[in-house]
Backbone and ligand atoms as CSV (ligand in chain L), in Angstrom:
chain,resi,resn,atom,element,x,y,z
A,1,MET,N,N,-4.000,-40.806,-34.842
A,1,MET,CA,C,-5.070,-40.153,-34.062
A,1,MET,C,C,-6.252,-41.264,-33.765
A,2,HIS,N,N,-6.336,-41.403,-32.697
A,2,HIS,CA,C,-7.535,-42.315,-32.019
A,2,HIS,C,C,-8.870,-41.674,-32.676
A,3,CYS,N,N,-9.768,-43.133,-33.000
A,3,CYS,CA,C,-11.132,-42.687,-33.363
A,3,CYS,C,C,-11.936,-42.489,-32.211
A,4,PRO,N,N,-12.815,-41.253,-31.923
A,4,PRO,CA,C,-13.195,-40.967,-30.962
A,4,PRO,C,C,-14.710,-41.948,-30.613
A,5,PHE,N,N,-14.958,-42.603,-31.590
A,5,PHE,CA,C,-16.250,-43.346,-31.389
A,5,PHE,C,C,-15.910,-44.653,-30.955
A,6,CYS,N,N,-14.828,-45.494,-31.366
A,6,CYS,CA,C,-14.654,-46.862,-31.158
A,6,CYS,C,C,-13.298,-46.902,-30.691
A,7,ARG,N,N,-12.469,-45.921,-30.311
A,7,ARG,CA,C,-11.078,-45.863,-29.804
A,7,ARG,C,C,-10.097,-46.581,-30.386
A,8,HIS,N,N,-10.343,-47.001,-31.834
A,8,HIS,CA,C,-9.391,-47.624,-32.702
A,8,HIS,C,C,-8.181,-46.665,-32.727
A,9,THR,N,N,-6.928,-47.243,-32.751
A,9,THR,CA,C,-5.867,-46.554,-32.767
A,9,THR,C,C,-5.361,-45.603,-33.957
A,10,ASP,N,N,-6.166,-45.832,-35.100
A,10,ASP,CA,C,-5.721,-45.140,-36.293
A,10,ASP,C,C,-6.667,-44.556,-37.034
A,11,SER,N,N,-6.703,-43.729,-37.773
A,11,SER,CA,C,-7.516,-42.846,-38.734
A,11,SER,C,C,-6.838,-42.588,-39.889
A,12,ARG,N,N,-7.856,-42.563,-40.998
A,12,ARG,CA,C,-7.362,-42.152,-42.295
A,12,ARG,C,C,-7.676,-40.768,-42.564
A,13,VAL,N,N,-6.807,-39.950,-43.128
A,13,VAL,CA,C,-7.190,-38.438,-43.305
A,13,VAL,C,C,-7.682,-38.463,-44.774
A,14,MET,N,N,-8.902,-37.901,-44.854
A,14,MET,CA,C,-9.699,-37.873,-46.374
A,14,MET,C,C,-9.430,-36.433,-46.952
A,15,ASP,N,N,-9.260,-35.427,-46.232
A,15,ASP,CA,C,-9.328,-34.208,-46.609
A,15,ASP,C,C,-8.589,-33.221,-45.678
A,16,SER,N,N,-7.690,-32.268,-46.120
A,16,SER,CA,C,-7.196,-31.405,-45.203
A,16,SER,C,C,-7.175,-30.242,-45.709
A,17,ARG,N,N,-7.602,-29.160,-45.145
A,17,ARG,CA,C,-7.657,-27.544,-45.590
A,17,ARG,C,C,-7.225,-26.783,-44.383
A,18,ALA,N,N,-6.740,-25.548,-44.737
A,18,ALA,CA,C,-6.030,-24.441,-44.178
A,18,ALA,C,C,-7.235,-23.609,-43.748
A,19,THR,N,N,-7.512,-22.958,-42.670
A,19,THR,CA,C,-8.528,-22.153,-42.296
A,19,THR,C,C,-8.185,-20.672,-43.028
A,20,ASP,N,N,-9.178,-19.707,-43.195
A,20,ASP,CA,C,-8.929,-18.779,-44.067
A,20,ASP,C,C,-7.612,-18.028,-43.768
A,21,ASP,N,N,-7.548,-17.680,-42.385
A,21,ASP,CA,C,-6.485,-16.868,-41.996
A,21,ASP,C,C,-5.224,-17.844,-41.558
A,22,GLY,N,N,-5.064,-18.866,-42.246
A,22,GLY,CA,C,-3.852,-19.901,-42.301
A,22,GLY,C,C,-3.448,-20.216,-40.930
A,23,SER,N,N,-4.165,-19.865,-39.926
A,23,SER,CA,C,-3.652,-20.311,-38.264
A,23,SER,C,C,-3.908,-21.685,-38.089
A,24,SER,N,N,-4.832,-22.520,-38.703
A,24,SER,CA,C,-4.898,-23.865,-38.369
A,24,SER,C,C,-5.334,-24.561,-39.578
A,25,ILE,N,N,-5.463,-25.897,-39.387
A,25,ILE,CA,C,-5.634,-26.868,-40.641
A,25,ILE,C,C,-6.762,-27.789,-39.987
A,26,ARG,N,N,-7.841,-27.881,-40.837
A,26,ARG,CA,C,-8.983,-29.000,-40.376
A,26,ARG,C,C,-8.856,-30.065,-41.282
A,27,ARG,N,N,-8.954,-31.308,-40.544
A,27,ARG,CA,C,-8.756,-32.641,-41.426
A,27,ARG,C,C,-10.073,-33.202,-41.257
A,28,ARG,N,N,-10.491,-34.081,-42.192
A,28,ARG,CA,C,-11.538,-34.879,-42.351
A,28,ARG,C,C,-10.913,-36.342,-42.030
A,29,ARG,N,N,-11.292,-36.890,-41.208
A,29,ARG,CA,C,-10.793,-38.291,-40.955
A,29,ARG,C,C,-11.827,-39.412,-40.965
A,30,GLN,N,N,-11.461,-40.589,-41.260
A,30,GLN,CA,C,-12.347,-41.705,-41.190
A,30,GLN,C,C,-11.689,-42.708,-40.649
A,31,CYS,N,N,-12.437,-43.514,-39.644
A,31,CYS,CA,C,-11.951,-44.694,-39.031
A,31,CYS,C,C,-11.967,-45.944,-39.824
A,32,PRO,N,N,-10.873,-46.517,-40.081
A,32,PRO,CA,C,-11.055,-47.631,-40.945
A,32,PRO,C,C,-11.743,-48.870,-40.085
A,33,GLU,N,N,-11.956,-48.711,-38.904
A,33,GLU,CA,C,-12.556,-49.848,-38.074
A,33,GLU,C,C,-13.975,-49.744,-38.187
A,34,CYS,N,N,-14.612,-48.556,-37.755
A,34,CYS,CA,C,-16.052,-48.550,-37.537
A,34,CYS,C,C,-16.755,-47.854,-38.578
A,35,GLY,N,N,-15.632,-46.976,-39.324
A,35,GLY,CA,C,-16.179,-46.235,-40.637
A,35,GLY,C,C,-16.679,-44.719,-40.247
A,36,ARG,N,N,-16.913,-44.497,-39.066
A,36,ARG,CA,C,-17.391,-43.251,-39.039
A,36,ARG,C,C,-16.253,-42.031,-39.170
A,37,ARG,N,N,-16.749,-40.819,-39.386
A,37,ARG,CA,C,-16.099,-39.995,-39.683
A,37,ARG,C,C,-16.124,-38.827,-38.714
A,38,PHE,N,N,-14.833,-38.184,-38.570
A,38,PHE,CA,C,-14.684,-36.791,-37.559
A,38,PHE,C,C,-13.653,-36.135,-38.248
A,39,THR,N,N,-13.741,-34.770,-37.393
A,39,THR,CA,C,-12.928,-33.764,-38.116
A,39,THR,C,C,-11.891,-33.386,-36.659
A,40,THR,N,N,-10.708,-33.025,-37.349
A,40,THR,CA,C,-9.563,-32.604,-36.172
A,40,THR,C,C,-9.213,-31.223,-36.680
A,41,VAL,N,N,-8.790,-30.435,-35.792
A,41,VAL,CA,C,-8.392,-29.136,-36.020
A,41,VAL,C,C,-7.112,-28.947,-35.537
A,42,GLU,N,N,-5.921,-28.490,-36.250
A,42,GLU,CA,C,-4.505,-28.601,-35.895
A,42,GLU,C,C,-4.044,-27.081,-35.931
A,43,THR,N,N,-3.604,-26.778,-34.700
A,43,THR,CA,C,-3.021,-25.304,-34.586
A,43,THR,C,C,-1.564,-25.467,-33.914
A,44,ALA,N,N,-0.828,-24.585,-34.258
A,44,ALA,CA,C,0.647,-24.449,-33.513
A,44,ALA,C,C,0.386,-24.236,-32.121
A,45,SER,N,N,0.913,-25.168,-31.196
A,45,SER,CA,C,1.000,-24.989,-29.749
A,45,SER,C,C,1.389,-23.476,-29.374
A,46,LEU,N,N,0.730,-23.110,-28.286
A,46,LEU,CA,C,1.063,-21.850,-27.655
A,46,LEU,C,C,1.142,-21.765,-26.415
A,47,SER,N,N,2.327,-21.835,-25.835
A,47,SER,CA,C,2.613,-21.999,-24.422
A,47,SER,C,C,2.802,-20.538,-23.843
A,48,VAL,N,N,2.394,-20.459,-22.640
A,48,VAL,CA,C,2.569,-19.282,-21.570
A,48,VAL,C,C,3.542,-19.649,-20.535
A,49,VAL,N,N,4.532,-18.810,-20.630
A,49,VAL,CA,C,5.571,-18.970,-19.557
A,49,VAL,C,C,5.297,-18.270,-18.329
A,50,LYS,N,N,4.708,-18.863,-17.170
A,50,LYS,CA,C,4.451,-18.015,-16.108
A,50,LYS,C,C,5.828,-17.592,-15.300
A,51,ARG,N,N,5.624,-16.637,-14.373
A,51,ARG,CA,C,6.472,-16.010,-13.562
A,51,ARG,C,C,7.465,-16.909,-12.849
A,52,SER,N,N,6.710,-18.202,-12.570
A,52,SER,CA,C,7.430,-19.243,-11.840
A,52,SER,C,C,8.335,-19.860,-12.719
A,53,GLY,N,N,8.213,-19.620,-13.947
A,53,GLY,CA,C,9.095,-20.517,-15.070
A,53,GLY,C,C,8.427,-21.705,-15.509
A,54,ALA,N,N,7.378,-22.048,-14.981
A,54,ALA,CA,C,6.389,-23.120,-15.427
A,54,ALA,C,C,5.714,-22.674,-16.490
A,55,THR,N,N,5.540,-23.753,-17.603
A,55,THR,CA,C,4.535,-23.258,-18.733
A,55,THR,C,C,3.282,-24.009,-18.910
A,56,GLU,N,N,2.195,-23.301,-19.453
A,56,GLU,CA,C,1.139,-23.892,-19.543
A,56,GLU,C,C,0.659,-23.518,-20.827
A,57,PRO,N,N,-0.398,-24.308,-21.609
A,57,PRO,CA,C,-0.949,-23.951,-22.779
A,57,PRO,C,C,-1.909,-22.794,-22.885
A,58,PHE,N,N,-1.675,-21.897,-23.900
A,58,PHE,CA,C,-2.457,-20.401,-23.534
A,58,PHE,C,C,-4.063,-20.856,-23.676
A,59,SER,N,N,-4.795,-20.466,-22.756
A,59,SER,CA,C,-6.202,-20.449,-22.825
A,59,SER,C,C,-6.904,-19.196,-22.874
A,60,ARG,N,N,-7.848,-19.103,-23.707
A,60,ARG,CA,C,-8.786,-17.921,-23.574
A,60,ARG,C,C,-9.613,-17.680,-22.443
A,61,ALA,N,N,-10.018,-18.796,-21.807
A,61,ALA,CA,C,-10.780,-18.923,-20.680
A,61,ALA,C,C,-9.833,-18.108,-19.671
A,62,LYS,N,N,-8.657,-18.356,-19.206
A,62,LYS,CA,C,-7.994,-17.830,-18.386
A,62,LYS,C,C,-7.686,-16.350,-18.527
A,63,VAL,N,N,-7.565,-15.834,-19.937
A,63,VAL,CA,C,-7.284,-14.421,-20.099
A,63,VAL,C,C,-8.528,-13.743,-19.693
A,64,LEU,N,N,-9.930,-14.467,-19.889
A,64,LEU,CA,C,-11.073,-13.998,-19.316
A,64,LEU,C,C,-11.273,-13.709,-17.924
A,65,VAL,N,N,-10.635,-14.611,-17.157
A,65,VAL,CA,C,-10.745,-14.540,-15.693
A,65,VAL,C,C,-10.608,-13.060,-15.266
A,66,GLY,N,N,-9.422,-12.777,-15.423
A,66,GLY,CA,C,-8.888,-10.983,-15.034
A,66,GLY,C,C,-9.710,-10.137,-15.751
A,67,VAL,N,N,-9.874,-10.387,-17.030
A,67,VAL,CA,C,-10.809,-9.318,-17.747
A,67,VAL,C,C,-12.132,-9.073,-17.336
A,68,ARG,N,N,-12.744,-10.144,-16.996
A,68,ARG,CA,C,-14.200,-10.406,-16.570
A,68,ARG,C,C,-14.195,-9.554,-15.191
A,69,LYS,N,N,-13.648,-9.876,-14.420
A,69,LYS,CA,C,-13.532,-9.265,-13.152
A,69,LYS,C,C,-13.326,-7.669,-13.466
A,70,ALA,N,N,-12.355,-7.154,-14.234
A,70,ALA,CA,C,-12.338,-5.658,-14.355
A,70,ALA,C,C,-13.467,-4.961,-15.061
A,71,CYS,N,N,-14.420,-5.884,-15.626
A,71,CYS,CA,C,-15.613,-5.539,-16.347
A,71,CYS,C,C,-16.875,-5.454,-15.406
A,72,GLN,N,N,-16.716,-6.014,-14.395
A,72,GLN,CA,C,-17.776,-6.247,-13.164
A,72,GLN,C,C,-18.619,-4.905,-13.255
A,73,GLY,N,N,-19.924,-4.942,-13.520
A,73,GLY,CA,C,-20.811,-3.701,-13.340
A,73,GLY,C,C,-20.688,-2.836,-14.491
A,74,ARG,N,N,-20.094,-3.059,-15.719
A,74,ARG,CA,C,-19.913,-2.156,-16.655
A,74,ARG,C,C,-20.616,-2.873,-17.838
A,75,PRO,N,N,-21.073,-1.900,-18.652
A,75,PRO,CA,C,-21.918,-2.614,-20.098
A,75,PRO,C,C,-21.164,-3.269,-20.959
A,76,VAL,N,N,-20.815,-4.362,-20.417
A,76,VAL,CA,C,-19.867,-5.327,-21.473
A,76,VAL,C,C,-20.694,-6.470,-21.476
A,77,THR,N,N,-20.768,-7.195,-22.753
A,77,THR,CA,C,-21.421,-8.485,-22.886
A,77,THR,C,C,-20.722,-9.662,-22.808
A,78,GLU,N,N,-20.922,-10.879,-22.717
A,78,GLU,CA,C,-20.238,-11.988,-22.840
A,78,GLU,C,C,-19.687,-11.977,-24.334
A,79,ASP,N,N,-20.391,-11.824,-25.202
A,79,ASP,CA,C,-20.021,-11.527,-26.819
A,79,ASP,C,C,-18.704,-10.692,-26.833
A,80,ASP,N,N,-18.669,-9.330,-26.093
A,80,ASP,CA,C,-17.680,-8.501,-26.147
A,80,ASP,C,C,-16.532,-8.979,-25.605
A,81,LEU,N,N,-16.737,-9.970,-24.634
A,81,LEU,CA,C,-15.520,-10.301,-23.939
A,81,LEU,C,C,-15.064,-11.809,-24.812
A,82,ALA,N,N,-15.862,-12.332,-25.615
A,82,ALA,CA,C,-15.398,-13.617,-26.308
A,82,ALA,C,C,-14.554,-12.828,-27.527
A,83,LEU,N,N,-14.852,-11.946,-28.163
A,83,LEU,CA,C,-14.216,-11.153,-29.097
A,83,LEU,C,C,-12.881,-10.777,-28.592
A,84,LEU,N,N,-12.982,-10.356,-27.498
A,84,LEU,CA,C,-11.713,-9.558,-26.937
A,84,LEU,C,C,-10.663,-10.808,-26.597
A,85,ALA,N,N,-11.029,-11.682,-26.126
A,85,ALA,CA,C,-10.223,-13.046,-25.948
A,85,ALA,C,C,-9.643,-13.422,-27.351
A,86,GLN,N,N,-10.541,-13.285,-28.273
A,86,GLN,CA,C,-10.091,-13.974,-29.422
A,86,GLN,C,C,-9.122,-12.886,-30.071
A,87,ARG,N,N,-9.193,-11.575,-30.045
A,87,ARG,CA,C,-8.259,-10.433,-30.560
A,87,ARG,C,C,-6.734,-10.748,-29.736
A,88,VAL,N,N,-6.955,-11.064,-28.449
A,88,VAL,CA,C,-5.804,-11.195,-27.770
A,88,VAL,C,C,-4.998,-12.488,-28.322
A,89,GLU,N,N,-5.931,-13.552,-28.511
A,89,GLU,CA,C,-5.086,-14.871,-29.289
A,89,GLU,C,C,-4.407,-14.386,-30.629
A,90,GLU,N,N,-5.427,-13.791,-31.341
A,90,GLU,CA,C,-4.758,-13.320,-32.601
A,90,GLU,C,C,-3.577,-12.560,-32.763
A,91,THR,N,N,-3.683,-11.488,-31.737
A,91,THR,CA,C,-2.399,-10.832,-31.412
A,91,THR,C,C,-1.155,-11.410,-31.135
A,92,ILE,N,N,-1.520,-12.464,-30.234
A,92,ILE,CA,C,-0.091,-13.121,-29.645
A,92,ILE,C,C,0.468,-14.117,-30.817
A,93,ARG,N,N,-0.635,-14.721,-31.384
A,93,ARG,CA,C,-0.392,-15.645,-32.622
A,93,ARG,C,C,0.435,-15.084,-33.539
A,94,SER,N,N,-0.016,-13.614,-34.032
A,94,SER,CA,C,0.524,-12.939,-35.265
A,94,SER,C,C,1.958,-12.851,-34.856
A,95,GLN,N,N,2.519,-12.832,-33.595
A,95,GLN,CA,C,3.856,-12.490,-33.316
A,95,GLN,C,C,4.649,-13.616,-33.588
A,96,GLY,N,N,4.016,-14.800,-33.955
A,96,GLY,CA,C,4.871,-15.911,-34.455
A,96,GLY,C,C,5.654,-16.787,-33.472
A,97,SER,N,N,5.719,-16.720,-32.324
A,97,SER,CA,C,6.519,-17.476,-31.234
A,97,SER,C,C,5.539,-18.428,-30.659
A,98,ALA,N,N,6.126,-19.832,-30.421
A,98,ALA,CA,C,5.493,-20.839,-29.709
A,98,ALA,C,C,5.093,-20.653,-28.262
A,99,GLU,N,N,6.229,-19.636,-27.764
A,99,GLU,CA,C,6.050,-19.460,-26.280
A,99,GLU,C,C,6.139,-17.963,-25.964
A,100,ILE,N,N,5.030,-17.596,-25.118
A,100,ILE,CA,C,5.180,-16.276,-24.809
A,100,ILE,C,C,5.139,-16.099,-23.224
A,101,ASP,N,N,5.602,-14.886,-22.867
A,101,ASP,CA,C,5.669,-14.699,-21.310
A,101,ASP,C,C,4.108,-14.154,-20.985
A,102,ALA,N,N,3.745,-14.507,-19.751
A,102,ALA,CA,C,2.539,-14.197,-19.226
A,102,ALA,C,C,2.303,-12.691,-19.188
A,103,HIS,N,N,3.431,-12.164,-19.056
A,103,HIS,CA,C,3.527,-10.463,-19.096
A,103,HIS,C,C,2.789,-9.988,-20.488
A,104,GLU,N,N,3.008,-10.692,-21.524
A,104,GLU,CA,C,2.830,-10.220,-22.992
A,104,GLU,C,C,1.444,-10.566,-23.151
A,105,VAL,N,N,0.879,-11.564,-22.276
A,105,VAL,CA,C,-0.665,-11.770,-22.515
A,105,VAL,C,C,-1.280,-10.519,-22.044
A,106,GLY,N,N,-1.035,-10.072,-20.851
A,106,GLY,CA,C,-1.406,-8.859,-20.205
A,106,GLY,C,C,-1.404,-7.632,-21.018
A,107,LEU,N,N,-0.147,-7.490,-21.546
A,107,LEU,CA,C,-0.019,-6.410,-22.549
A,107,LEU,C,C,-1.042,-6.449,-23.812
A,108,ALA,N,N,-1.221,-7.621,-24.392
A,108,ALA,CA,C,-2.127,-7.940,-25.435
A,108,ALA,C,C,-3.488,-7.720,-25.133
A,109,VAL,N,N,-3.991,-7.468,-23.753
A,109,VAL,CA,C,-5.304,-7.399,-23.214
A,109,VAL,C,C,-5.578,-5.866,-23.129
A,110,LEU,N,N,-4.532,-5.061,-22.932
A,110,LEU,CA,C,-5.003,-3.712,-22.649
A,110,LEU,C,C,-5.399,-2.823,-23.732
A,111,GLU,N,N,-4.933,-2.984,-24.949
A,111,GLU,CA,C,-5.361,-2.298,-26.221
A,111,GLU,C,C,-6.869,-2.585,-26.468
A,112,PRO,N,N,-7.281,-4.045,-26.672
A,112,PRO,CA,C,-8.695,-4.110,-26.969
A,112,PRO,C,C,-9.674,-3.662,-25.779
A,113,LEU,N,N,-9.136,-4.085,-24.641
A,113,LEU,CA,C,-9.855,-3.565,-23.401
A,113,LEU,C,C,-10.199,-1.944,-23.305
A,114,ARG,N,N,-9.174,-1.364,-23.480
A,114,ARG,CA,C,-9.430,0.114,-23.623
A,114,ARG,C,C,-10.411,0.624,-24.698
A,115,GLU,N,N,-10.434,-0.159,-25.708
A,115,GLU,CA,C,-11.503,0.339,-26.838
A,115,GLU,C,C,-12.815,-0.028,-26.543
A,116,LEU,N,N,-12.867,-1.260,-25.463
A,116,LEU,CA,C,-13.911,-1.655,-25.010
A,116,LEU,C,C,-14.762,-0.889,-23.928
A,117,ASP,N,N,-14.034,-0.718,-23.189
A,117,ASP,CA,C,-14.407,-0.018,-21.786
A,117,ASP,C,C,-13.187,0.791,-20.967
A,118,GLU,N,N,-13.366,2.135,-20.865
A,118,GLU,CA,C,-12.170,2.924,-20.467
A,118,GLU,C,C,-12.170,2.356,-18.891
A,119,VAL,N,N,-12.996,2.264,-18.259
A,119,VAL,CA,C,-13.074,2.078,-16.917
A,119,VAL,C,C,-12.593,0.651,-16.528
A,120,ALA,N,N,-13.001,-0.348,-17.328
A,120,ALA,CA,C,-12.611,-1.622,-17.217
A,120,ALA,C,C,-10.944,-1.751,-17.263
A,121,TYR,N,N,-10.698,-0.982,-18.288
A,121,TYR,CA,C,-9.529,-0.955,-18.790
A,121,TYR,C,C,-8.457,-0.355,-17.608
A,122,LEU,N,N,-8.739,0.804,-16.743
A,122,LEU,CA,C,-8.315,1.211,-15.926
A,122,LEU,C,C,-8.159,0.187,-14.645
A,123,ARG,N,N,-9.357,-0.416,-14.545
A,123,ARG,CA,C,-9.104,-1.354,-13.329
A,123,ARG,C,C,-8.078,-2.654,-13.658
A,124,PHE,N,N,-8.217,-3.046,-14.948
A,124,PHE,CA,C,-7.256,-4.199,-15.180
A,124,PHE,C,C,-5.857,-3.563,-15.239
A,125,ALA,N,N,-5.740,-2.514,-15.764
A,125,ALA,CA,C,-4.213,-1.895,-15.658
A,125,ALA,C,C,-3.865,-1.478,-14.489
A,126,SER,N,N,-4.618,-1.282,-13.609
A,126,SER,CA,C,-4.254,-1.090,-12.022
A,126,SER,C,C,-3.837,-2.277,-11.497
A,127,VAL,N,N,-4.418,-3.304,-11.756
A,127,VAL,CA,C,-4.027,-4.754,-11.059
A,127,VAL,C,C,-2.796,-5.106,-11.786
A,128,TYR,N,N,-2.677,-5.253,-12.990
A,128,TYR,CA,C,-1.722,-5.647,-13.926
A,128,TYR,C,C,-0.461,-5.089,-13.997
A,129,GLN,N,N,-0.549,-3.743,-13.987
A,129,GLN,CA,C,0.783,-2.911,-13.730
A,129,GLN,C,C,0.864,-2.558,-12.383
A,130,ALA,N,N,0.124,-3.273,-11.337
A,130,ALA,CA,C,0.467,-2.951,-9.960
A,130,ALA,C,C,0.471,-1.439,-9.540
A,131,PHE,N,N,-0.425,-0.623,-9.773
A,131,PHE,CA,C,-0.689,0.641,-9.613
A,131,PHE,C,C,-0.526,0.639,-8.191
A,132,ASP,N,N,0.107,1.327,-7.306
A,132,ASP,CA,C,0.024,1.616,-5.919
A,132,ASP,C,C,-0.302,3.025,-5.233
A,133,SER,N,N,-0.549,3.704,-6.168
A,133,SER,CA,C,-0.885,5.147,-5.662
A,133,SER,C,C,-1.782,5.951,-6.678
A,134,LEU,N,N,-2.209,7.136,-6.282
A,134,LEU,CA,C,-3.100,7.904,-6.908
A,134,LEU,C,C,-2.447,8.430,-7.954
A,135,GLU,N,N,-1.060,8.941,-7.909
A,135,GLU,CA,C,-0.283,9.081,-9.262
A,135,GLU,C,C,-0.328,8.351,-10.231
A,136,ASP,N,N,-0.491,6.989,-10.055
A,136,ASP,CA,C,-0.253,5.807,-10.979
A,136,ASP,C,C,-1.665,6.141,-11.830
A,137,PHE,N,N,-2.702,6.249,-11.108
A,137,PHE,CA,C,-4.103,6.370,-11.879
A,137,PHE,C,C,-4.031,7.757,-12.492
A,138,GLU,N,N,-3.535,8.832,-11.976
A,138,GLU,CA,C,-3.478,10.113,-12.661
A,138,GLU,C,C,-2.934,9.752,-13.993
A,139,SER,N,N,-1.499,9.196,-13.899
A,139,SER,CA,C,-0.924,9.441,-15.295
A,139,SER,C,C,-1.680,8.277,-16.148
A,140,ALA,N,N,-2.115,7.382,-15.698
A,140,ALA,CA,C,-2.931,6.448,-16.863
A,140,ALA,C,C,-4.097,7.248,-17.459
A,141,ILE,N,N,-4.581,8.098,-16.638
A,141,ILE,CA,C,-5.737,8.758,-17.033
A,141,ILE,C,C,-5.503,9.785,-18.004
A,142,THR,N,N,-4.443,10.579,-17.656
A,142,THR,CA,C,-3.963,11.598,-18.674
A,142,THR,C,C,-3.403,10.975,-19.941
A,143,LEU,N,N,-2.801,9.771,-19.819
A,143,LEU,CA,C,-2.604,9.238,-21.133
A,143,LEU,C,C,-3.761,8.743,-22.164
A,144,LEU,N,N,-4.813,8.365,-21.269
A,144,LEU,CA,C,-6.002,7.956,-21.759
A,144,LEU,C,C,-6.568,9.222,-22.598
A,145,ARG,N,N,-6.593,10.400,-21.858
A,145,ARG,CA,C,-7.049,11.604,-22.432
A,145,ARG,C,C,-6.045,12.038,-23.554
A,146,ALA,N,N,-4.967,11.927,-23.399
A,146,ALA,CA,C,-4.017,12.458,-24.698
A,146,ALA,C,C,-4.232,11.683,-25.758
A,147,GLU,N,N,-4.534,10.147,-25.553
A,147,GLU,CA,C,-4.854,9.328,-26.715
A,147,GLU,C,C,-6.109,9.452,-27.199
A,148,ARG,N,N,-7.047,9.925,-26.455
A,148,ARG,CA,C,-8.500,10.219,-26.905
A,148,ARG,C,C,-8.487,11.497,-27.821
A,149,ASP,N,N,-7.785,12.302,-27.170
A,149,ASP,CA,C,-7.624,13.669,-27.865
A,149,ASP,C,C,-6.745,13.542,-29.496
A,150,ALA,N,N,-5.707,12.675,-29.285
A,150,ALA,CA,C,-5.060,12.386,-30.661
A,150,ALA,C,C,-6.078,11.640,-31.725
A,151,LEU,N,N,-7.093,11.154,-31.125
A,151,LEU,CA,C,-7.989,10.472,-32.131
A,151,LEU,C,C,-9.081,11.428,-32.588
A,152,GLY,N,N,-8.860,12.649,-31.953
A,152,GLY,CA,C,-9.655,13.792,-32.573
A,152,GLY,C,C,-11.141,13.642,-31.836
A,153,GLU,N,N,-11.355,12.801,-30.936
A,153,GLU,CA,C,-12.606,12.772,-30.315
A,153,GLU,C,C,-12.745,14.042,-29.358
A,154,GLU,N,N,-13.761,14.728,-29.192
A,154,GLU,CA,C,-14.290,15.829,-28.456
A,154,GLU,C,C,-13.051,16.615,-27.890
A,155,PRO,N,N,-12.247,17.384,-28.884
A,155,PRO,CA,C,-11.277,18.359,-28.332
A,155,PRO,C,C,-11.864,19.203,-27.245
A,156,GLN,N,N,-11.348,19.134,-26.262
A,156,GLN,CA,C,-12.075,20.020,-25.039
A,156,GLN,C,C,-11.236,21.409,-24.842
A,157,GLY,N,N,-11.970,22.398,-24.398
A,157,GLY,CA,C,-11.567,23.678,-23.967
A,157,GLY,C,C,-10.924,24.302,-25.099
A,158,ARG,N,N,-9.531,25.165,-24.643
A,158,ARG,CA,C,-8.845,25.584,-25.669
A,158,ARG,C,C,-9.441,26.146,-26.942
A,159,MET,N,N,-9.878,27.262,-26.887
A,159,MET,CA,C,-10.566,28.046,-27.883
A,159,MET,C,C,-9.329,28.127,-28.983
A,160,PRO,N,N,-9.476,28.225,-30.320
A,160,PRO,CA,C,-8.492,28.716,-31.063
A,160,PRO,C,C,-8.068,29.923,-30.847
A,161,ALA,N,N,-6.529,30.372,-31.089
A,161,ALA,CA,C,-6.324,31.685,-30.954
A,161,ALA,C,C,-6.853,32.656,-31.874
A,162,GLY,N,N,-6.923,33.902,-31.869
A,162,GLY,CA,C,-7.375,34.784,-32.757
A,162,GLY,C,C,-8.864,34.899,-32.467
A,163,ASN,N,N,-9.394,34.684,-31.326
A,163,ASN,CA,C,-10.617,35.121,-30.646
A,163,ASN,C,C,-10.650,36.376,-29.980
A,164,ALA,N,N,-9.799,37.223,-30.443
A,164,ALA,CA,C,-9.921,38.356,-29.984
A,164,ALA,C,C,-11.054,39.277,-30.264
A,165,GLY,N,N,-11.161,40.316,-29.477
A,165,GLY,CA,C,-12.346,41.113,-29.842
A,165,GLY,C,C,-13.334,41.072,-28.546
A,166,SER,N,N,-13.329,40.123,-27.768
A,166,SER,CA,C,-14.356,40.150,-26.833
A,166,SER,C,C,-14.087,41.025,-25.959
A,167,ASP,N,N,-12.956,41.678,-25.646
A,167,ASP,CA,C,-12.802,42.545,-24.669
A,167,ASP,C,C,-12.665,44.031,-25.268
A,168,ALA,N,N,-12.898,44.016,-26.437
A,168,ALA,CA,C,-12.680,45.425,-27.194
A,168,ALA,C,C,-13.872,46.119,-26.846
A,169,ALA,N,N,-15.063,45.884,-26.209
A,169,ALA,CA,C,-16.075,46.633,-26.011
A,169,ALA,C,C,-15.559,47.451,-24.708
A,170,GLY,N,N,-14.779,47.211,-23.818
A,170,GLY,CA,C,-14.591,47.782,-22.733
A,170,GLY,C,C,-13.891,49.177,-22.966
A,171,PRO,N,N,-14.080,50.148,-22.075
A,171,PRO,CA,C,-13.451,51.194,-22.162
A,171,PRO,C,C,-11.900,51.434,-22.369
A,172,SER,N,N,-11.465,52.244,-23.090
A,172,SER,CA,C,-10.011,52.215,-23.186
A,172,SER,C,C,-9.295,53.428,-22.678
L,1,ZN,ZN,ZN,-13.892,-45.821,-35.128
């Protein structure tokens, strides 16, 4: 490892420690030439295989390009976006492969984006999953509603059965 100060071609590792989640290792290094110290962070490389077959390093910034577009005009902050990109990377890294399909990156975006903003989610899904009709939107929305209901949020309509009696006042 080059010294970033004097470009000396070697450096000495003084200390290595894994980050809390074990996903990377930080090393304190010292240059034997100029004596200055610096830190390097080592993570497993993660490549994204594009549809063309070409690979490129995973990049949170690239993930954010599509997501940011979907969030235009929505109450979503840069912090929200940074957190989302971090979750996406963590999800992908937790799968343990060094190479993933670009498609899987999109998949990993859907869940955290849905939690963040449902409208942005629909926009993103419509591009990512190539919606081409109103029916595609309808089924995505139906799915969103079903999942929202499953989470027990504002159950709508549908009074419980056994609500009889309201008609009982009528003449018989
Ligand atoms: Zn140096």
